[in-house]
C-alpha positions in Angstrom: -0.1 -0.1 -0.1 1.2 3.4 -0.9 2.5 5.5 2.1 1.5 9.2 2.3 4.3 11.9 2.6 4.4 15.3 4.4 4.3 16.9 0.9 1.4 14.8 -0.3 -0.6 15.8 3.0 0.0 19.4 2.1 -0.6 19.3 -1.4 -4.0 17.2 -1.6 -6.9 19.3 -2.0 -9.8 17.2 -3.4 -12.3 15.9 -0.7 -12.0 12.2 0.1 -10.2 9.6 2.2 -6.4 8.9 1.4 -5.2 6.0 3.6 -1.5 5.7 4.6 0.2 2.4 4.5 0.8 2.7 8.3 -2.8 2.8 9.1 -4.2 6.5 9.7 -6.2 8.0 6.7 -6.2 11.5 5.8 -9.7 12.7 5.5 -10.4 15.9 3.4 -13.8 17.4 4.2 -16.1 19.4 1.8 -14.9 22.7 3.2 -11.0 21.7 2.8 -10.4 20.7 6.5 -7.9 18.0 6.7 -8.0 15.4 9.8 -6.7 12.1 10.7 -9.0 8.8 11.3 -8.1 5.5 12.1 -10.7 2.7 11.0 -10.0 -0.4 13.1 -12.1 -3.1 14.9 -12.8 -2.5 18.5 -14.5 -5.3 20.3 -15.8 -7.0 17.0 -17.0 -3.7 15.7 -15.8 -1.4 12.9 -14.7 2.1 14.6 -13.5 5.3 13.1 -11.4 6.9 15.7 -10.2 10.6 15.4 -6.5 11.0 15.6 -6.5 15.0 15.2 -6.5 17.8 12.7 -3.6 18.1 10.4 -3.1 21.6 12.0 -2.2 20.0 15.1 -1.0 16.5 14.3 1.7 15.8 12.0 1.9 12.6 9.7 4.3 11.0 11.8 2.3 11.7 15.3 -0.8 10.2 13.4 1.0 7.1 12.6 2.2 6.8 16.3 -1.4 7.4 17.5 -2.8 4.6 15.0 -0.2 2.1 16.3 -1.1 2.8 20.1 -4.8 2.7 19.4 -4.4 -0.6 17.4 -2.3 -2.1 20.1 -5.1 -1.3 22.7 -7.8 -2.8 20.5 -5.8 -6.0 19.9 -5.8 -6.4 23.7 -9.4 -6.0 23.7 -9.6 -2.6 24.9 -11.2 0.6 23.9 -8.9 3.1 22.4 -11.4 6.2 22.6 -12.2 5.2 26.3 -8.5 5.0 27.2 -7.9 8.1 25.5 -10.6 10.0 27.4 -9.3 8.7 30.8 -5.8 10.0 30.0 -6.9 13.5 28.6 -8.7 16.2 30.6 -12.0 17.6 28.6 -11.5 21.3 28.3 -14.3 23.6 28.6 -15.4 25.5 25.6 -13.8 28.5 26.5 -10.6 26.6 27.1 -10.9 25.1 23.7 -11.6 28.5 22.1 -8.6 30.3 23.5 -6.3 27.3 22.4 -7.7 27.3 18.8 -7.3 30.9 18.7 -3.7 30.9 20.0 -2.7 28.0 17.7 -4.6 28.4 14.6 -6.0 31.8 14.2 -3.2 33.9 15.9 -0.5 31.9 13.8 -2.5 32.2 10.4 -4.4 35.3 10.1 -2.4 38.1 8.9 -5.0 41.0 10.0 -4.8 41.8 13.5 -8.3 43.2 13.8 -9.5 39.9 12.6 -7.4 37.8 15.2 -8.8 40.1 17.8 -12.4 40.0 16.6 -12.4 36.3 16.2 -12.1 35.5 20.0 -13.9 38.8 20.9 -17.0 37.6 19.2 -17.0 34.3 21.1 -16.3 36.1 24.3 -19.4 38.2 23.9 -21.8 35.8 22.7 -20.8 32.2 23.3 -18.7 32.2 26.6 -21.8 33.4 28.4 -23.8 30.6 27.5 -21.3 27.6 27.2 -18.0 28.9 28.1 -17.8 26.6 31.1 -19.3 23.7 29.7 -16.9 20.7 28.9 -16.8 20.5 25.0 -17.8 16.8 25.0 -21.3 17.8 26.8 -22.0 20.4 24.3 -25.0 19.6 22.0 -27.3 21.4 19.4 -29.4 22.9 22.0 -26.5 24.6 23.5 -25.5 26.0 20.2 -29.2 27.2 19.7 -29.1 29.2 23.2 -25.7 30.9 21.6 -27.2 32.0 18.5 -31.0 32.5 19.0 -30.7 35.8 20.7 -28.8 37.4 17.7 -29.8 35.4 14.9 -32.2 37.8 13.3 -31.3 40.9 15.3 -27.4 40.6 14.4 -27.5 38.2 11.3 -24.1 38.8 10.3 -22.4 38.7 13.6 -24.7 35.7 14.1 -23.2 33.9 11.1 -19.6 34.6 12.3 -20.2 33.3 15.7 -21.8 30.2 14.2 -18.7 29.7 11.9 -16.2 30.2 15.0 -18.1 27.7 17.2 -18.0 25.2 14.6 -14.3 25.5 14.2 -13.7 25.0 17.8 -16.1 21.9 18.2 -14.3 20.7 15.1 -11.0 20.9 16.9 -12.4 19.3 19.9 -13.8 16.1 17.9 -10.4 15.8 16.2 -8.7 16.2 19.4 -10.8 13.2 20.7 -13.0 15.0 23.2 -16.0 13.7 21.6 -17.4 11.5 18.8 -20.1 12.0 16.3 -21.4 15.0 14.2 -20.4 18.6 15.1 -23.3 20.1 17.0 -23.4 23.2 14.9 -24.3 21.1 11.8 -28.0 21.7 10.9 -28.5 24.0 13.9 -30.3 26.5 11.4 -33.3 24.5 11.2 -34.2 25.4 14.6 -33.5 29.1 14.2 -35.8 31.9 12.6 -35.3 32.6 8.9 -32.9 35.6 8.6 -34.2 38.6 6.6 -31.2 40.6 5.7 -29.2 39.8 2.3 -26.1 41.1 0.9 -27.2 43.6 -2.0 -24.4 44.0 -4.4 -24.2 47.2 -6.3 -24.5 47.2 -10.1 -21.4 47.3 -11.9 -20.6 50.1 -14.4 -20.0 48.8 -18.0 -16.5 49.1 -18.9 -17.0 51.7 -21.9 -18.7 54.1 -19.5 -15.8 54.4 -17.4 -13.9 56.9 -19.6 -17.0 59.5 -19.3 -17.2 58.9 -15.6 -13.8 59.6 -14.5 -13.9 63.4 -15.1 -17.1 63.6 -13.0 -15.0 62.7 -9.9 -13.8 66.1 -9.2 -10.4 67.0 -7.8 -10.5 65.8 -4.1 -7.8 63.1 -2.6 -10.6 60.4 -2.8 -11.1 61.2 -6.3 -7.7 60.7 -7.3 -7.5 57.7 -5.1 -10.5 56.3 -7.1 -8.9 56.8 -10.3 -5.8 55.1 -9.2 -7.8 52.1 -7.9 -9.8 51.6 -11.1 -6.9 50.7 -13.8 -4.9 49.0 -11.0 -7.9 46.7 -9.7 -6.3 47.0 -6.1 -7.8 46.8 -3.0 -9.0 49.8 -1.1 -6.5 49.2 1.6 -3.5 48.7 -0.7 -4.3 52.4 -2.1 -4.7 54.1 0.9 -1.6 52.8 2.2 0.7 53.5 -1.1 4.0 54.7 -0.5 5.9 56.4 -3.3 8.7 54.3 -2.6 6.7 51.5 -3.9 6.1 53.2 -7.3 8.7 53.3 -10.3 7.3 56.0 -12.4 10.1 55.1 -15.3 9.0 51.8 -15.5 5.3 52.4 -14.8 5.3 49.7 -12.0 3.6 49.6 -8.4 5.3 46.9 -6.3 3.0 46.6 -3.5 4.8 45.7 0.1 3.2 43.9 3.1 1.6 45.5 5.9 4.3 44.9 8.1 6.7 46.7 5.8 4.5 49.5 5.3 4.2 50.2 8.9 7.9 50.0 9.5 8.4 52.7 6.9 6.1 55.5 8.2 2.6 56.8 7.3 1.4 56.8 3.9 2.8 59.5 1.6 6.5 58.8 2.6 
């Protein structure tokens, strides 16, 4: 049987099960999430045992966990029960802060997004389920979190739902509970949201030359004139530095947020 490699694990994108020759299988979900699962016989019944997410568990670690679980199963034991006996179950708040520190802080480049991610859970989820062990959280708990804000703060509620799902996905792959993520299907118990994003109509490209003179001579107008032909993001244009622009070659080399902050305010 063909073995996986660290490079293959990183490059695989298509949802499905990819079995490793040493036991564990790489499972890629529809949303692109990657986790390790061991399919084995436990006391005469076939069981799928979660070994952790790829973000937290390497291929080598997944193989070692698979070998340990199979050893327990061969002796007639239950690998899941044994793991739970040796691992303390975190509360939802403890799990959320762990995910935030290990995944969000390390991967999200936007500082505001990093802060907002944990703050929305602090404000809307922790008061309801923060002290509850993750293995005890069920769909009714998720409903208690979302129901008060589902129609009044629809966009915020959707973000909270996604962040609770992320925490519970981690808890499941870490072995703290089995089965379906309690966030899945929770919308069926909530009122229908009324807000919908309305996109502005795009201007036909042929009308742009006639539109530009109507912008006037303000700083915002000049910025928009610069944005349209470059197809840049608003933040990139607002933060542009003269040092990034080569007037002779007619090139604009956009630097990172960190490099721009180190070089001083816009206009330098």
